[in-house]
GULUMZA-958955 format. One line per 3 residues: number of its first residue (from 1); their letters; for each residue x, y, z of N, C-alpha, C. Coordinates in steps of 0.2 Angstrom, whole numbers, plus 2048, in hexadecimal, padded with zeros to 3 digits. Example, Ala and Ser with C-alpha at 12.3 -4.5 7.8 and 13.67 -1.06 7.14 Angstrom:
2
1	AS	842/7E4/827/83E/7EA/827/842/7F0/827 | 840/7F5/823/844/7FB/824/840/800/827
***
This chain:
258
1	MTK	856/854/7EA/855/84F/7EF/850/84A/7ED | 851/844/7EE/84D/83E/7EC/847/83E/7EF | 841/83D/7EB/83B/83C/7EE/83A/835/7F0
4	RAF	835/834/7F5/834/82E/7F8/82D/82C/7F8 | 82B/826/7F5/824/823/7F6/824/81E/7FB | 81F/81E/7FF/81F/819/804/818/815/804
7	AVV	818/80F/803/812/80A/803/811/807/80A | 80C/808/80D/80A/806/814/804/802/813 | 804/7FB/815/7FE/7F7/814/7FD/7F3/81B
10	AHP	7F8/7EF/81B/7F7/7EB/821/7FC/7E4/821 | 7FB/7E0/81B/7FE/7DA/81B/803/7D9/815 | 807/7D4/816/80C/7D2/811/807/7CF/80B
13	DDI	808/7D2/805/805/7D1/7FE/800/7D6/7FD | 7FE/7DB/802/7F9/7E0/800/7FC/7E5/7FB | 802/7E7/7FC/805/7EB/7F7/805/7E9/7F0
16	EFV	807/7E2/7EF/807/7E0/7E9/800/7DF/7E5 | 7FB/7DF/7E9/7F4/7DE/7E6/7F2/7E5/7E4 | 7F3/7EB/7E7/7F0/7F1/7E5/7F4/7F7/7E4
19	MAG	7FB/7F6/7E5/7FF/7FC/7E4/806/7FB/7E2 | 808/7F5/7E1/80F/7F3/7DF/811/7F6/7D8 | 80C/7F6/7D3/80D/7F9/7CD/80F/800/7CD
22	TLL	80B/804/7D1/80C/80B/7D2/813/80C/7D5 | 815/808/7DA/81B/809/7DD/821/808/7D8 | 820/803/7D3/825/802/7CE/825/808/7C9
25	RLG	81F/80B/7C8/81F/811/7C3/822/817/7C6 | 821/818/7CD/825/81D/7D1/82C/81C/7D1 | 82E/816/7D2/835/814/7D1/838/816/7CB
28	EAG	835/815/7C5/837/817/7BF/838/81E/7BE | 833/822/7C2/833/829/7C2/839/82C/7C6 | 83C/828/7CA/842/82B/7CE/841/82B/7D6
31	YEL	83B/828/7D8/839/828/7DF/83D/823/7E2 | 83F/824/7E8/842/81F/7ED/83C/81B/7F0 | 83C/815/7F0/836/811/7F2/836/80E/7F9
34	HYM	831/80E/7FD/831/80B/803/82B/807/804 | 82C/801/808/827/7FC/808/826/7F9/80F | 81F/7F9/811/81E/7F7/818/817/7F4/819
37	NVS	817/7EE/81C/811/7EA/81E/811/7EB/826 | 80B/7EE/828/80B/7EF/82F/80B/7E9/833 | 807/7E4/830/807/7DD/834/80C/7D8/831
40	NGC	80E/7D3/835/813/7CE/833/810/7C8/82F | 809/7C8/82E/806/7C2/82B/806/7BC/82F | 806/7BC/835/806/7B6/83A/800/7B2/839
43	CGS	7FA/7B4/837/7F4/7B0/836/7F3/7AD/82F | 7F8/7AE/82B/7F8/7AC/824/7F9/7A4/822 | 7F7/7A0/827/7F8/799/825/7F4/795/82A
46	NDL	7F1/78F/827/7EE/78A/82B/7F2/784/82D | 7F8/784/82B/7FD/77F/82C/803/780/831 | 805/787/830/80B/789/834/809/78D/83A
49	DRE	80D/78D/83F/80C/791/845/80E/798/844 | 80B/79C/848/80C/7A4/847/813/7A6/846 | 817/7A4/84A/81E/7A6/849/821/7A4/843
52	TIA	820/79E/841/823/79B/83B/820/79F/834 | 81A/7A0/834/817/7A3/82E/818/7AA/82E | 819/7AE/834/81B/7B5/834/822/7B6/831
55	RIR	826/7B1/833/82D/7B1/831/82D/7B0/829 | 82A/7AB/827/829/7AA/820/827/7B0/81C | 821/7B3/81E/81E/7B8/81B/822/7BF/81B
58	TEE	826/7C0/820/82A/7C5/820/830/7C5/81B | 833/7BF/81A/838/7BD/815/835/7BE/80E | 82F/7BC/80D/82C/7BC/807/82B/7C4/805
61	AKA	828/7C8/80A/827/7CF/809/82E/7D2/807 | 833/7D0/80A/83A/7D3/809/83C/7D2/802 | 83A/7CC/800/83C/7CA/7F9/838/7CE/7F4
64	AAK	831/7CF/7F5/82D/7D3/7F1/830/7DA/7F1 | 831/7DD/7F6/834/7E4/7F6/83A/7E4/7F2 | 83E/7DF/7F2/845/7DF/7EE/843/7DF/7E7
67	ILG	83E/7DB/7E5/83C/7DB/7DE/839/7E2/7DC | 836/7E5/7E0/833/7EC/7DF/838/7F2/7DF | 83E/7F0/7E2/843/7F5/7E3/842/7FA/7E9
70	AIF	83F/7F7/7EE/83C/7FB/7F3/840/7F9/7FA | 841/7FE/7FE/844/7FD/805/83E/7FA/809 | 840/7F5/80D/83B/7F1/811/83C/7F4/818
73	HEP	836/7F5/81B/835/7F7/822/831/7F1/826 | 834/7EF/82B/831/7EA/82F/82A/7EB/832 | 826/7E5/832/81F/7E6/835/820/7E8/83D
76	ISE	81A/7EA/83F/81A/7ED/846/814/7EA/84A | 810/7E5/846/80A/7E3/849/809/7DB/847 | 803/7D8/849/801/7D2/847/7FA/7D2/843
79	DLE	7F9/7CD/83F/7F3/7CC/83C/7ED/7CD/841 | 7E8/7D1/83F/7E1/7D2/842/7E3/7D5/849 | 7E9/7D8/84A/7EA/7DC/850/7ED/7E3/84E
82	IFY	7EB/7E5/848/7ED/7EC/846/7E8/7F0/849 | 7EA/7F3/84F/7E5/7F7/852/7E7/7FE/852 | 7E2/803/852/7E4/80A/852/7E5/80C/859
85	DRP	7EB/80B/85B/7ED/80C/863/7F3/810/863 | 7F5/812/869/7FB/816/86A/801/813/869 | 802/80C/86B/809/809/869/80A/808/862
88	TLR	805/806/85E/806/805/857/807/80B/853 | 803/811/855/804/817/852/80A/81A/853 | 80D/819/859/814/81C/85B/819/819/857
91	KLG	818/812/856/81D/80E/852/81D/810/84B | 817/811/848/816/813/841/818/81A/840 | 817/81E/845/819/825/844/821/826/844
94	SVM	824/822/847/82C/822/847/82E/820/840 | 82B/81A/83D/82D/818/836/82B/81E/831 | 825/821/832/823/826/82E/829/82C/82E
97	RNV	82B/82E/833/830/833/834/837/831/831 | 838/82B/832/83E/828/82F/83E/828/827 | 839/826/824/838/826/81D/837/82D/81A
100	APD	833/831/81E/831/838/81C/82F/838/814 | 82A/835/813/828/834/80C/825/83A/809 | 825/83B/802/822/840/7FF/81B/83E/7FC
103	LLL	81A/837/7FB/814/834/7F9/813/82E/7FD | 80D/82D/7FF/80B/828/803/805/824/800 | 806/81D/7FF/801/819/7FC/7FE/814/801
106	LHS	7F8/815/802/7F4/811/808/7EE/80D/806 | 7EC/809/80A/7E5/806/809/7E0/80B/808 | 7DA/808/805/7D4/80C/805/7D2/80D/80D
109	PVD	7CF/813/80E/7CD/814/815/7C7/80F/817 | 7C3/80D/812/7BE/808/814/7C0/802/80F | 7C1/7FC/812/7C3/7F6/80F/7BF/7F0/812
112	YMV	7C1/7EA/80F/7BD/7E4/811/7C0/7E1/817 | 7C6/7E3/81A/7C9/7E1/820/7CB/7E7/824 | 7C9/7E6/82B/7CA/7EC/830/7D2/7ED/830
115	DHE	7D6/7E8/82F/7DD/7E8/82F/7DF/7EE/82A | 7DC/7ED/824/7DE/7F2/81F/7DC/7F9/821 | 7D6/7FA/824/7D3/800/826/7D8/803/82C
118	NAC	7DA/7FF/830/7DE/802/836/7E5/803/834 | 7E8/800/82F/7EE/801/82D/7EE/808/829 | 7E8/809/825/7E8/810/822/7E7/815/827
121	KLA	7E3/814/82C/7E2/81A/831/7E9/81B/835 | 7EC/816/837/7F2/817/83A/7F7/81B/836 | 7F8/819/830/7FD/81C/82B/7FB/824/82A
124	VTA	7F4/825/829/7F2/82C/828/7F4/830/82F | 7F3/82D/835/7F5/831/83B/7FC/832/83C | 800/82C/83A/807/82D/83A/80A/832/836
127	AFS	807/833/830/809/838/82B/807/83F/82E | 801/83F/831/7FF/846/833/803/848/839 | 806/844/83D/809/846/843/811/846/841
130	RGM	813/845/83B/81A/845/83A/81E/84B/83C | 81B/851/83C/81E/857/83E/81D/859/845 | 819/855/849/817/858/84F/81C/856/855
133	KNF	820/85A/857/826/858/85C/823/856/862 | 81D/858/864/81A/855/86B/816/84E/86A | 816/84B/864/814/845/863/81A/840/864
136	PVD	81A/83C/869/820/837/86A/81F/831/865 | 825/82F/862/825/829/85E/82A/824/861 | 829/81E/85F/82D/818/861/830/814/85C
139	PPR	836/814/85B/83B/818/85F/83B/820/85D | 83E/824/862/83D/82B/861/841/82D/85B | 83E/832/857/841/835/851/83F/83C/851
142	EPV	843/840/84E/841/847/84D/83B/848/848 | 837/84D/849/832/84E/844/834/850/83D | 830/84F/838/832/852/831/82D/856/82F
145	GNP	82E/85B/82A/829/860/828/828/860/821 | 82A/85A/81D/829/85A/816/822/85A/814 | 81F/85D/80F/818/85C/80C/818/855/80A
148	LTI	811/852/80A/810/84B/809/809/84B/806 | 808/846/801/802/845/7FE/800/83D/7FE | 7FA/83C/801/7F8/835/802/7F3/833/7FC
151	YHA	7F4/82D/7FA/7EF/82A/7F5/7ED/823/7F8 | 7E6/822/7F8/7E3/81C/7FA/7E2/817/7F4 | 7E5/811/7F5/7E4/80C/7F0/7DC/809/7F0
154	QPH	7DB/806/7EB/7D4/803/7EA/7D3/7FD/7F0 | 7CD/7FD/7F2/7CB/7F7/7F7/7CC/7F1/7F3 | 7CD/7EB/7F6/7CD/7E5/7F3/7C6/7E4/7EF
157	GNK	7C7/7E2/7E9/7C1/7E1/7E5/7BE/7E7/7E2 | 7C1/7ED/7E3/7BF/7F3/7E1/7B8/7F5/7E3 | 7B6/7F2/7E9/7AF/7F4/7EC/7B0/7F5/7F3
160	DPL	7AC/7F9/7F7/7AC/7F9/7FE/7A9/7F3/801 | 7A9/7F2/808/7A7/7EC/80B/79F/7EB/80A | 79C/7F0/808/795/7EF/806/793/7EE/7FF
163	GKP	798/7ED/7FB/797/7EC/7F4/797/7F2/7EF | 798/7F8/7F2/797/7FE/7EE/79E/7FF/7EA | 79E/800/7E3/7A4/801/7DF/7A7/807/7E2
166	VTP	7AE/807/7E2/7B2/80C/7E4/7B6/80F/7DD | 7B5/815/7DC/7B8/818/7D6/7BE/81C/7D7 | 7C4/81A/7D4/7CA/81E/7D6/7C9/825/7D3
169	THY	7CE/82A/7D6/7CF/830/7D3/7D5/830/7CE | 7D9/82B/7CF/7E0/82B/7CC/7E0/823/7C9 | 7E1/822/7C3/7E3/81C/7C0/7EA/81C/7BE
172	VDV	7EE/817/7C0/7F5/816/7BE/7F6/811/7BA | 7F9/812/7B4/7FA/80D/7AF/800/808/7B1 | 7FE/802/7B3/803/7FD/7B5/805/7F8/7B0
175	SSV	802/7F9/7AA/803/7F3/7A5/80A/7F1/7A3 | 80E/7F6/7A3/815/7F5/7A2/819/7F1/7A7 | 816/7F1/7AD/81A/7EE/7B3/816/7E9/7B6
178	IET	811/7E6/7B2/80D/7E1/7B5/810/7DB/7B7 | 815/7D9/7B3/819/7D3/7B4/81D/7D3/7BA | 820/7D9/7BB/824/7DA/7C1/820/7DA/7C7
181	KVN	81A/7DD/7C7/815/7DD/7CC/813/7D5/7CD | 812/7D1/7C8/810/7CA/7C9/816/7C7/7CD | 81C/7C8/7CB/822/7C5/7CE/823/7C7/7D5
184	ALY	821/7CD/7D7/821/7CF/7DE/81C/7CB/7E2 | 816/7CA/7DF/811/7C6/7E2/813/7BF/7E3 | 816/7BC/7DE/818/7B5/7DE/81D/7B4/7E4
187	AHE	820/7BA/7E7/825/7B9/7EC/821/7B7/7F3 | 81B/7B8/7F3/817/7B7/7F9/814/7AF/7F8 | 819/7AB/7F7/817/7A4/7F5/812/7A1/7FB
190	SQR	813/7A2/801/80F/79F/806/808/7A1/806 | 806/7A6/802/7FF/7A9/802/7FB/7A6/7FD | 7FE/7A3/7F8/7FA/7A0/7F2/7F5/79B/7F5
193	KWL	7F7/796/7F8/7F3/790/7FB/7EE/793/800 | 7F1/797/805/7ED/79A/80A/7E7/79E/807 | 7E8/7A2/803/7E2/7A6/800/7DD/7A2/7FC
196	DET	7E0/79D/7F8/7DB/799/7F5/7D7/795/7FA | 7D9/793/7FF/7D6/78F/804/7D1/794/808 | 7D3/79A/80A/7CF/79E/80F/7CA/7A3/80B
199	QGL	7CC/7A6/806/7C8/7AB/802/7C6/7A9/7FB | 7C8/7A4/7F9/7C6/7A2/7F2/7C9/7A6/7ED | 7CF/7A8/7EE/7D3/7AC/7E9/7D7/7A7/7E4
202	DSY	7D3/7A4/7E0/7D6/79F/7DB/7DB/7A2/7D7 | 7E1/79F/7D7/7E6/7A2/7D3/7E8/7A9/7D5 | 7EC/7A9/7DA/7EE/7AF/7DE/7F0/7B5/7D9
205	TET	7F5/7B4/7D5/7F7/7B9/7D0/7F2/7BB/7CB | 7EE/7B6/7C9/7E8/7B8/7C4/7E3/7BC/7C7 | 7E2/7BB/7CE/7DD/7C0/7D1/7E0/7C7/7D1
208	MKE	7E6/7C7/7D3/7E9/7CE/7D2/7E9/7D1/7CC | 7EA/7CD/7C6/7EA/7D0/7C0/7E3/7D2/7BD | 7DE/7CE/7BF/7D7/7CF/7BE/7D5/7D6/7C1
211	LGR	7D7/7D7/7C7/7D5/7DD/7CA/7D8/7E3/7C7 | 7DE/7E2/7C5/7E2/7E7/7C1/7DF/7E9/7BA | 7DC/7E3/7B7/7D9/7E4/7B0/7D2/7E8/7B2
214	EVG	7CF/7E6/7B7/7C9/7EA/7B9/7CA/7F1/7BA | 7CF/7F3/7BD/7D0/7FA/7BE/7D2/7FD/7B7 | 7D6/7FA/7B3/7D8/7FC/7AD/7D2/7FD/7A8
217	TMS	7CD/7F9/7A9/7C7/7FA/7A5/7C3/800/7A8 | 7C3/801/7AE/7C0/807/7B1/7C3/80D/7AF | 7CA/80D/7AD/7CD/813/7AB/7CB/815/7A4
220	GQF	7C9/810/7A0/7C7/811/799/7CD/812/795 | 7D3/811/797/7D9/812/794/7DF/80D/794 | 7E0/80A/79A/7E5/806/79C/7E3/7FF/79C
223	EYA	7E8/7FA/79A/7E6/7F3/79A/7E6/7F1/7A2 | 7EC/7F3/7A5/7EC/7F1/7AD/7ED/7F8/7B0 | 7EA/7F9/7B6/7EA/7FF/7B9/7E9/7FE/7C1
226	EGF	7EC/802/7C5/7EB/803/7CC/7E7/809/7CD | 7E2/809/7D2/7DE/80F/7D3/7E0/812/7DA | 7DF/819/7DA/7E0/81C/7E1/7DC/822/7E1
229	RKH	7DA/824/7E8/7D7/82A/7E9/7DB/82E/7EE | 7DC/835/7EC/7E0/839/7F0/7DD/83C/7F6 | 7E1/83B/7FC/7DF/83D/802/7DF/845/802
232	SYL	7DB/848/807/7DB/84F/808/7E2/852/809 | 7E3/858/807/7EA/85B/808/7EB/85D/80F | 7E5/85E/812/7E5/862/819/7EA/85E/81E
235	GFG	7EF/862/820/7F4/85F/825/7F9/85B/822 | 7FA/85B/81B/7FF/857/818/803/85B/813 | 800/85F/80F/803/863/80A/7FF/868/807
238	EEG	801/86A/801/7FE/870/7FE/7F8/86D/7FA | 7F2/872/7FA/7EC/870/7F6/7EE/870/7EF | 7EC/86A/7EB/7ED/869/7E4/7F3/865/7E3
241	ADP	7F7/864/7E8/7FD/860/7E7/7FB/859/7E4 | 7FF/857/7DF/7FD/850/7DC/803/84D/7DA | 808/84B/7DE/80E/848/7DC/80E/842/7D8
244	LAE	809/83E/7D9/808/838/7D5/807/839/7CE | 802/83E/7CC/801/840/7C6/807/844/7C3 | 80A/847/7C7/810/84B/7C4/816/846/7C2
247	ALG	817/841/7C6/81C/83C/7C5/81B/838/7BF | 814/836/7BE/813/831/7B9/810/834/7B3 | 80E/83A/7B3/80C/83D/7AC/806/839/7A9
250	ASC	807/838/7A3/801/834/79F/800/82E/7A2 | 804/82B/7A6/802/824/7A9/7FE/824/7AF | 7FC/82A/7B1/7F7/82B/7B6/7F1/82F/7B3
253	LIP	7EC/82C/7B3/7E6/82F/7B0/7E1/831/7B6 | 7DF/838/7B5/7DA/83B/7BA/7D4/83D/7B6 | 7CF/839/7B6/7C9/83A/7B2/7C6/841/7B3
256	LKG	7C3/844/7AE/7C0/84A/7AF/7B9/849/7B3 | 7B8/84D/7B7/7B2/84D/7BB/7AC/84F/7B7 | 7A6/84C/7B8/7A0/84E/7B4/7A0/84B/7AD
***
């Protein structure tokens, strides 16, 4: 049976910044890839109205997912309105049951944007409830019982909101797929100007590559890397399960403690 990896993030282009390389490596290892932005990106412009930029950003995300070889799942919320509430949770719970992933890639639980944090919380609970027949999802779907392992990507800038460095437990070598990752980020054309104007991210793709180089330097081994921390197995799968390391072998470095 084909294994599935599901990347769930807040906004269009978040996947490309912190986990697209790992998706590509998992695809090389035989995983079926799934791609979802919880929000439609409707606030990502100073020039276009909400409906227009949301439509543009969804099409850009679909193009990026195609470059990554991933199945695209439609957004269910809007920017700055990713709330940990019943309607959103039930929608994401339905998607989670539909995909039934073996491996889930999410935002850091603590990040510079509350949208990121809430998308993470929603996805964790949606995964936790995947086998609960008494938890209703929208649209209705039967529960699934497959084991699942969750990995949290690095927060933006590799630091928490108070400036404390965040150290991964897993480093994934993405050096061999960095150009494909860049091409996927290029698909989000509307965001280059927007991020330069609003967040000072001069040269959109170079910022992404610099962050990847920083994580690679942290690994002490790889030129470009993406970092992850593994979520507790409780409620999800077996203790000690580590499908990311199993799938990627020497391309996934787990530093020795101490």
